[in-house]
C-alpha positions in Angstrom: 98.1 73.7 85.6 95.4 72.3 87.8 92.3 74.2 88.9 89.5 73.3 91.4 86.8 75.3 93.1 86.2 75.1 96.8 83.0 73.2 96.2 84.7 70.4 94.2 86.8 67.7 95.9 89.2 66.0 93.6 92.8 65.0 93.6 95.2 67.6 92.3 98.8 67.7 91.2 100.8 70.2 93.1 103.1 72.2 90.9 105.7 74.7 92.1 103.1 77.4 93.1 99.6 77.4 94.5 97.2 80.4 94.3 93.9 80.9 96.0 91.9 83.3 93.9 88.8 84.7 95.7 86.1 86.0 93.3 83.1 88.1 94.4 79.7 86.5 93.5 76.2 87.7 94.3 75.6 84.7 96.5 79.0 85.1 98.3 82.7 84.7 97.6 84.0 81.8 95.6 87.6 80.6 96.2 89.4 78.8 93.4 92.7 77.0 94.0 95.1 76.8 91.1 98.5 75.1 90.9 101.1 76.1 88.3 104.8 75.8 87.6 105.8 79.4 86.8 104.6 82.6 88.4 104.1 84.0 84.8 101.5 81.2 84.3 99.2 83.0 86.7 98.6 85.7 84.1 96.9 83.3 81.7 94.9 81.8 84.5 93.5 85.1 85.6 92.9 86.2 82.0 90.9 83.0 81.3 88.2 84.2 83.7 86.0 84.8 85.4 86.3 88.5 84.9 89.3 89.9 86.7 87.3 92.8 88.1 85.4 90.3 90.2 88.7 89.3 92.0 88.8 90.2 95.6 92.2 88.7 96.4 94.9 86.4 95.2 97.2 84.6 97.7 100.2 82.8 96.2 102.3 80.3 98.1 104.9 77.6 97.3 103.3 74.3 96.3 104.9 72.4 99.1 107.1 70.1 97.0 110.2 71.0 99.0 110.9 71.5 102.6 110.6 75.1 103.8 113.8 77.0 104.5 114.8 80.4 105.9 116.6 83.0 103.7 119.8 82.3 105.6 119.5 78.5 105.0 118.9 79.1 101.3 121.9 81.4 101.0 124.2 78.8 102.6 123.3 76.1 100.1 
């Protein structure tokens, strides 16, 4: 799993999934990007903190390792 905050710029390894977790802070929202292999891994990331009651949103997307396909294209292969 790789994790960076929006204020840090560093190379990351893209795993199968990427999530942008938006946390509420007194000074304004903070977005953290995390990359992980299995959706179930997101549970441990969230539990590790910051406090999950401070989460405003979580957006999960494929990590981009493979070309995007439609449902129909995937069903044909």
